[in-house]
C-alpha positions as CSV (number, residue, x, y, z in Angstrom):
1,M,160.1,44.7,132.0
2,E,156.7,43.3,131.1
3,I,155.3,47.3,132.7
4,F,157.5,48.7,129.2
5,L,156.7,46.4,126.8
6,T,153.0,46.9,127.0
7,S,153.0,50.7,126.9
8,V,155.1,50.3,124.1
9,V,153.0,47.6,122.2
10,H,150.5,50.0,123.0
11,F,151.7,52.8,121.6
12,A,152.2,51.4,118.2
13,F,148.7,49.8,118.3
14,V,147.5,53.7,118.5
15,L,149.4,54.8,115.6
16,C,148.5,52.1,114.1
17,I,145.1,52.7,113.6
18,G,145.3,56.7,114.1
19,Y,147.3,56.6,110.1
20,Y,144.8,54.8,108.9
21,F,142.0,56.4,110.8
22,M,143.2,60.1,109.8
23,T,144.1,59.1,105.8
24,A,141.0,57.7,105.5
25,M,139.5,61.0,107.1
26,Q,141.4,63.6,104.8
27,W,140.1,61.5,101.7
28,Y,137.3,62.1,102.6
29,S,137.6,65.6,103.7
30,Y,137.7,65.6,107.3
31,R,133.8,63.8,107.4
32,L,133.6,61.0,109.7
33,E,130.1,60.5,108.7
34,R,131.3,59.6,105.1
35,I,133.8,57.3,106.4
36,L,131.1,55.8,108.4
37,F,128.5,55.9,105.7
38,H,129.6,56.4,102.4
39,Y,133.2,54.7,102.2
40,N,134.6,52.8,99.4
41,R,136.3,50.0,101.1
42,Y,135.2,48.5,104.1
43,D,137.2,45.7,104.0
44,W,139.9,48.3,104.9
45,H,138.1,48.8,108.1
46,L,138.2,45.1,109.0
47,Y,141.5,44.5,108.1
48,F,143.5,48.4,109.9
49,F,140.5,49.0,112.5
50,I,138.7,46.3,113.4
51,F,141.1,43.6,113.2
52,P,143.3,45.2,115.1
53,L,141.4,46.3,117.8
54,F,139.7,42.7,118.8
55,A,143.3,41.2,118.9
56,Y,144.8,43.8,121.2
57,Y,141.6,43.2,123.1
58,L,142.0,39.0,122.8
59,L,146.0,38.1,122.5
60,D,148.5,38.7,125.2
61,G,152.2,38.4,126.3
62,I,154.5,37.3,123.2
63,V,151.1,36.8,120.4
64,L,150.3,40.5,120.9
65,Y,153.8,41.4,120.3
66,C,153.7,39.0,117.6
67,F,150.6,41.0,115.9
68,S,152.1,44.7,116.3
69,I,155.1,43.8,114.1
70,L,152.8,42.2,111.1
71,L,150.1,44.6,112.2
72,I,153.4,47.5,111.2
73,I,153.6,45.8,108.6
74,A,150.7,45.7,106.7
75,L,150.2,49.0,107.6
76,S,153.5,49.8,105.4
77,L,152.6,47.8,102.4
78,W,149.2,48.9,102.4
79,N,150.4,52.0,102.0
80,K,152.7,51.6,99.8
81,K,150.3,50.6,97.2
82,N,148.0,53.8,97.8
83,D,148.0,56.1,95.2
84,K,146.9,58.5,97.7
85,K,149.0,58.6,100.6
86,L,148.2,60.6,103.6
87,V,150.0,64.5,103.8
88,F,151.3,65.4,106.6
89,T,149.0,68.4,106.8
90,A,149.2,71.2,109.6
91,R,145.9,69.7,111.0
92,V,147.3,65.9,110.4
93,K,149.9,67.5,112.6
94,R,147.5,68.8,114.9
95,F,146.0,65.2,115.5
96,F,149.2,63.1,115.5
97,L,150.2,65.7,118.9
98,F,146.6,65.3,120.2
99,L,147.2,61.5,119.9
100,I,150.3,60.9,121.1
101,F,149.6,63.3,124.2
102,A,146.7,61.2,125.0
103,T,148.5,58.0,124.7
104,L,150.9,58.5,126.8
105,F,148.3,61.0,129.5
106,Q,147.2,57.3,129.6
107,N,150.6,55.4,129.7
108,T,151.4,57.1,132.5
109,L,148.0,56.2,134.4
110,C,148.6,53.0,133.7
111,L,152.1,52.3,135.0
112,T,150.6,50.7,138.0
113,Y,147.7,48.7,136.6
114,I,148.5,47.4,132.8
115,S,145.0,45.5,132.4
116,C,143.5,49.1,132.4
117,Q,145.2,49.4,128.8
118,K,143.2,47.2,127.5
119,F,140.2,49.7,127.7
120,G,143.1,52.4,125.8
121,I,143.2,51.9,121.9
122,V,139.2,53.7,121.3
123,I,139.8,56.1,124.2
124,P,142.9,57.9,123.2
125,L,141.9,57.7,119.5
126,G,138.3,59.4,120.6
127,L,139.5,62.2,122.2
128,A,141.9,62.6,119.7
129,Q,139.7,63.3,117.4
130,L,137.3,65.4,120.3
131,L,140.1,67.4,120.7
132,S,141.0,68.0,116.9
133,M,137.6,68.5,116.0
134,I,137.2,71.6,118.8
135,F,140.5,73.0,117.8
136,E,139.8,72.7,113.6
137,K,136.2,74.2,114.4
138,I,137.9,77.6,116.0
139,L,140.7,78.0,114.1
140,F,137.9,77.6,111.0
141,E,135.8,80.1,112.2
142,S,138.9,82.6,112.6
143,Y,140.0,81.7,109.4
144,K,136.4,82.0,107.9
145,K,136.3,85.4,109.3
146,E,139.8,86.6,108.3
147,A,138.8,85.6,104.7
148,F,135.1,87.2,104.4
149,H,136.6,90.4,105.3
150,K,139.2,90.1,102.8
151,V,137.0,89.4,99.8
152,M,134.4,92.5,100.9
153,Q,136.7,94.8,101.3
154,R,137.7,94.8,97.8
155,S,134.6,97.0,96.3
156,S,135.8,97.2,92.9
157,M,136.6,93.5,92.8
158,K,134.4,90.8,90.4
159,V,132.9,87.8,92.0
160,I,132.3,84.9,89.9
161,A,131.1,81.4,91.5
162,I,130.4,78.0,89.1
163,T,129.3,74.8,90.8
164,A,127.8,72.4,88.7
165,S,127.4,68.6,88.6
166,Y,130.5,68.3,86.1
167,G,132.2,71.3,83.7
168,K,133.2,73.1,87.0
169,T,137.1,72.9,86.8
170,S,136.8,73.2,83.2
171,I,134.2,76.9,83.5
172,K,136.7,78.2,85.4
173,N,139.7,77.3,83.9
174,F,138.3,78.5,80.2
175,L,136.6,82.1,81.6
176,A,139.4,83.1,83.2
177,Q,141.4,82.6,80.0
178,I,139.2,84.3,78.1
179,L,139.1,87.2,80.4
180,S,143.0,87.3,81.4
181,K,143.2,89.3,78.0
182,Q,141.1,92.2,79.3
183,F,141.5,91.7,83.3
184,L,143.4,90.9,85.5
185,V,142.0,87.7,86.9
186,Y,142.6,84.8,89.7
187,K,141.4,81.6,90.1
188,T,140.8,79.0,92.4
189,P,143.9,76.5,92.3
190,R,143.9,73.0,90.4
191,S,140.3,71.6,91.7
192,V,140.3,73.5,95.1
193,N,136.4,73.9,95.5
194,T,135.5,73.0,98.7
195,I,134.7,75.9,101.8
196,G,138.3,75.0,103.1
197,G,140.3,75.4,100.5
198,I,138.6,78.7,99.4
199,I,138.9,80.0,102.8
200,K,142.6,79.3,103.0
201,D,143.1,80.5,98.9
202,I,142.0,83.5,100.0
203,N,144.2,84.3,103.0
204,T,147.2,83.1,101.7
205,D,147.4,83.5,97.8
206,L,144.8,86.2,96.7
207,P,146.7,88.5,94.5
208,Q,146.6,92.1,95.6
209,A,145.7,93.3,92.0
210,C,142.5,91.5,91.5
211,D,140.0,92.6,89.5
212,V,138.6,89.1,88.8
213,Y,138.0,86.3,91.5
214,I,137.0,83.3,89.6
215,V,136.1,80.4,92.4
216,E,135.1,76.7,92.3
217,A,132.3,75.1,94.6
218,G,131.8,72.1,95.0
219,A,129.1,69.9,97.3
220,R,128.6,66.3,99.0
221,L,126.3,68.3,101.5
222,K,122.9,69.8,101.8
223,G,124.8,73.7,102.1
224,D,127.9,73.2,100.7
225,I,127.3,75.8,98.0
226,D,125.2,78.0,100.4
227,A,128.4,78.5,102.6
228,I,130.4,79.0,100.2
229,A,128.1,81.4,98.0
230,R,127.9,83.3,101.8
231,L,131.4,83.4,102.2
232,V,132.0,85.0,98.6
233,N,129.2,86.6,97.1
234,P,129.5,86.1,93.8
235,H,128.1,89.1,91.6
236,I,127.9,86.6,89.1
237,A,126.9,82.9,89.7
238,I,127.4,80.4,87.2
239,V,125.1,77.1,87.7
240,G,126.5,74.6,85.1
241,R,125.2,71.6,83.9
242,I,123.7,69.2,86.9
243,G,123.2,65.4,86.5
244,A,123.4,62.5,89.1
245,Q,126.8,62.9,90.2
246,H,127.2,62.2,93.6
247,I,124.0,60.7,93.9
248,E,124.4,58.1,96.8
249,Y,125.2,61.4,99.3
250,F,122.2,63.5,98.2
251,K,119.0,60.3,97.1
252,T,118.1,62.6,94.9
253,L,118.4,64.8,91.6
254,E,115.9,67.2,93.3
255,N,118.3,67.8,96.3
256,I,121.5,67.6,93.7
257,R,119.2,70.7,91.6
258,N,118.3,72.8,95.1
259,T,121.8,72.1,96.0
260,K,123.1,73.5,93.6
261,M,120.9,76.6,93.5
262,E,122.2,77.6,96.4
263,M,125.7,79.8,94.5
264,I,122.5,82.6,94.2
265,H,122.4,83.2,97.9
266,S,124.6,86.4,97.8
267,N,123.9,89.2,99.2
268,R,125.0,91.5,96.0
269,L,124.4,88.9,93.3
270,E,124.0,91.1,89.8
271,K,123.2,88.2,87.4
272,A,122.9,84.2,87.0
273,F,123.1,81.8,84.5
274,V,122.1,78.4,84.8
275,H,122.1,75.4,82.8
276,E,118.7,74.4,81.5
277,S,119.2,71.0,83.5
278,A,118.9,72.8,86.6
279,Q,114.3,73.5,85.2
280,V,114.6,77.5,86.8
281,K,112.8,80.0,84.8
282,A,114.5,82.7,83.6
283,S,113.9,86.2,85.6
284,E,115.8,89.8,85.0
285,T,119.1,88.2,87.1
286,V,118.4,85.0,85.7
287,V,119.8,83.7,83.0
288,C,119.4,80.4,81.5
289,F,122.1,79.0,78.6
290,G,122.4,75.4,77.4
291,D,119.4,75.3,74.7
292,D,121.0,78.7,72.7
293,L,124.0,76.5,70.8
294,K,123.4,74.4,67.9
295,D,125.8,72.7,64.6
296,V,128.2,71.3,67.2
297,E,130.6,69.7,65.9
298,A,133.2,67.9,68.0
299,T,136.7,66.1,66.1
300,L,139.9,65.6,67.3
301,D,141.3,69.0,66.0
302,G,138.8,70.5,67.4
303,V,135.1,71.8,68.4
304,K,133.0,74.4,66.3
305,F,129.4,75.3,67.4
306,T,127.2,78.1,66.5
307,M,125.6,80.3,69.3
308,V,122.6,82.9,68.9
309,I,123.7,85.7,70.7
310,D,121.7,89.0,70.7
311,G,119.4,87.8,68.1
312,K,122.3,87.1,65.3
313,E,123.6,83.7,65.3
314,E,127.4,83.7,65.5
315,R,129.9,81.1,64.6
316,F,132.6,79.9,67.0
317,F,136.4,77.8,66.7
318,S,137.8,76.6,69.2
319,P,140.4,73.7,69.8
320,L,139.7,72.3,72.5
321,L,138.4,68.6,72.9
322,G,134.6,67.0,72.8
323,D,131.4,68.4,72.1
324,F,130.3,68.7,75.8
325,N,132.9,71.6,75.3
326,A,130.8,73.5,73.9
327,I,128.4,74.2,76.2
328,N,130.9,75.4,78.7
329,L,132.5,77.8,76.3
330,G,128.8,78.9,75.8
331,V,128.0,80.3,79.3
332,C,132.0,81.8,79.3
333,I,130.7,83.6,76.4
334,H,127.8,84.5,78.4
335,V,129.8,86.2,81.5
336,A,132.8,87.5,79.0
337,K,129.9,89.8,77.8
338,E,128.4,90.3,80.1
339,L,131.8,92.1,81.7
340,G,132.1,93.8,78.9
341,M,134.1,92.6,76.6
342,R,134.1,92.4,73.0
343,L,132.5,89.7,70.9
344,E,135.5,89.4,68.2
345,A,137.9,89.5,71.6
346,I,135.6,86.4,72.8
347,K,136.3,85.0,69.4
348,E,139.9,85.6,69.4
349,A,140.2,84.4,72.6
350,I,138.5,81.0,72.0
351,K,140.7,79.9,69.3
352,E,143.9,80.7,71.5
353,L,142.4,78.2,74.6
354,K,144.2,75.6,75.8
355,G,143.1,72.9,77.4
356,V,142.6,71.7,81.1
357,E,145.3,68.7,81.9
358,H,143.4,65.5,82.0
359,R,140.6,66.4,80.4
360,L,140.8,65.5,76.6
361,Q,144.1,66.1,76.7
362,K,145.6,65.0,73.2
363,I,149.3,63.5,73.5
364,E,150.9,61.2,70.6
365,A,153.9,59.0,72.1
366,G,155.7,55.8,70.8
367,G,153.7,56.0,67.6
368,K,150.5,55.9,69.9
369,V,147.3,58.5,69.9
370,I,146.9,59.1,73.8
371,I,143.7,60.9,75.0
372,D,144.1,62.0,78.8
373,D,140.5,62.6,79.9
374,S,141.4,61.1,82.8
375,F,139.8,63.8,85.2
376,N,136.5,63.5,83.3
377,G,134.1,61.4,85.7
378,N,130.5,61.9,84.8
379,L,128.7,59.9,81.7
380,E,127.9,62.8,79.8
381,G,131.6,63.6,79.6
382,M,132.8,59.8,78.9
383,L,130.0,59.2,76.4
384,S,131.1,62.4,74.8
385,S,134.8,61.7,74.5
386,Y,133.4,58.1,73.3
387,A,131.8,59.5,70.2
388,L,134.9,61.7,69.5
389,V,137.0,58.9,69.5
390,A,134.8,56.4,67.5
391,S,135.6,57.9,64.1
392,Y,139.4,57.1,64.4
393,A,140.5,54.8,61.8
394,G,142.9,52.8,64.6
395,R,142.9,49.7,67.2
396,K,140.8,52.0,70.0
397,V,142.1,50.9,74.2
398,I,140.2,52.3,76.9
399,V,141.4,52.1,80.5
400,T,138.7,52.6,83.1
401,P,137.4,52.5,86.6
402,G,133.6,53.5,84.9
403,I,131.7,56.2,86.7
404,V,132.6,56.5,90.8
405,E,129.7,57.4,92.9
406,S,127.3,57.1,90.9
407,T,124.5,55.0,89.6
408,V,124.6,51.0,88.4
409,E,122.6,52.2,85.2
410,A,125.0,54.3,84.4
411,N,127.6,52.7,84.4
412,A,125.8,49.7,82.4
413,L,125.3,52.4,79.9
414,L,128.0,52.8,79.6
415,A,129.4,49.4,79.6
416,Q,127.2,48.6,76.7
417,T,129.0,52.2,74.4
418,I,132.2,50.9,75.8
419,D,131.7,47.6,74.4
420,D,130.4,49.2,70.1
421,V,133.1,51.4,70.9
422,F,136.6,49.8,71.6
423,D,138.6,47.2,70.7
424,L,140.3,46.5,74.1
425,V,138.6,47.5,77.7
426,I,141.2,47.8,80.8
427,I,138.8,48.0,84.1
428,T,140.6,49.5,86.9
429,G,139.4,49.6,90.5
430,K,136.8,47.4,92.4
431,S,134.2,49.5,92.5
432,N,132.4,48.7,88.6
433,A,133.9,45.5,87.8
434,A,131.3,43.4,88.0
435,I,128.5,45.8,85.9
436,L,131.3,46.5,83.7
437,G,132.1,43.7,82.9
438,L,128.1,41.6,82.6
439,H,128.0,44.7,80.1
440,V,131.9,44.4,78.0
441,K,130.6,41.2,75.4
442,K,132.4,41.8,72.7
443,A,135.8,44.1,73.2
444,Q,138.8,42.1,74.9
445,K,138.3,42.6,78.4
446,I,141.5,43.4,81.4
447,V,140.4,43.8,85.0
448,L,143.3,45.3,87.0
449,A,142.3,45.1,90.7
450,D,145.6,47.3,91.6
451,K,146.6,50.2,88.8
452,S,150.2,49.1,89.3
453,Q,150.5,46.7,87.4
454,L,148.9,49.6,84.0
455,Q,152.3,50.8,83.5
456,T,153.2,46.3,82.7
457,V,149.9,46.1,80.9
458,L,149.6,48.6,78.2
459,A,153.3,48.0,77.1
460,E,152.5,44.7,76.5
461,Q,149.3,44.8,75.4
462,T,149.4,48.0,72.5
463,H,150.8,48.5,69.1
464,V,151.7,52.1,66.9
465,G,149.1,53.2,65.3
466,D,146.4,52.3,68.7
467,L,144.6,55.3,70.4
468,I,144.6,54.7,73.9
469,L,141.4,56.5,76.2
470,F,142.3,57.0,80.0
471,S,138.0,57.9,80.6
472,N,138.0,59.0,84.5
473,D,140.6,57.7,86.9
474,A,139.8,56.8,91.0
475,P,142.3,56.4,94.0
476,S,142.7,53.3,95.0
477,F,140.7,53.9,98.2
478,I,137.0,54.2,95.7
């Protein structure tokens, strides 16, 4: 009986710690170094990994059994509060299959020697992770070859690849809408921008009938963009605005610039449109953009701007919100012209553009004006949205976690601007609560460590006629 109970407790501990470990891995794109060195909630490592590990080794008998029940309850409550729960993908299921087999194998070996299980939490977890890494690497290389051949075999299909510190998803969506007026266009869905996501997209969803394939490329490490560029070999590369987003990974702005410029590593590159913030020289292949815009006017009705094209000033209007969208639209105009679209057709397409969901999306509900900008997480874009709503005559409310994965200086500047514009500031999450709280002095301030309270707070604190801006969003693990 004792051996059976010990085996059950051992199995429960391994699965609990394995569940926490795999949740963290999925949050951070299955990069072990990121959950070790770039994790935002190390206290959770303490509660759900370190403490349980020590408890398993130090406790015994009924005390250990009771602790295992408490661990299961604590993990269940933690998981229930998470806004980004573990998704049981094929990869996750394979990991747990390895973990279960490793644990059962160890329990079988320990049937005659109970104390050997005291060394048994890390061993099955480590073995499962090792087997998972090997298996996924073999699978990844197989899928990667399949995706590469699928793209390269379509000689008539133009591939456009987009990267930037911020704005790449918007550029992708706007460009797809414009080009679809003349071409059969397919783009990577939602915010899929990692090499794994792109490989899956090519192998499972890229349609046979496709004139233009638009790929969004993101990066956390040097070489990430290079891998994507060499996979899809774009005919047209777009490098949008570059800033200090994800600076904790790259350390310097120069490293970010160099990584983004890996996008031109294509053996069939015809043209690269690069924002002036990349600080590169124009050439026959490289076209710099950003300084060809002027007279940008942004209101709650849309954005107007003038752009110099072939030496002539052309005026554009789009119902999109935010002056920063003028730059995003500018590069879309360049690419559309490169692919042969007439200027008048481009102007008409821009007039009909629909905004990207959760990016300065205007909603009117219950007598309140709601601006959903929850997918905008960079300093320049967030400041631009504040300038946009500053002219609103009524009371202004902001809900924000600040800028994640950025600098203290950027968040301080953000907070000072918030304090000048808004009447009520609701700060969500812990990561920037201290720095935002320090610099928000005039406005009413509410700090929410738990976003589950947000709906109640908004119902109690906002009124008819208020403007509510959702500025950036961050999952609870950040």
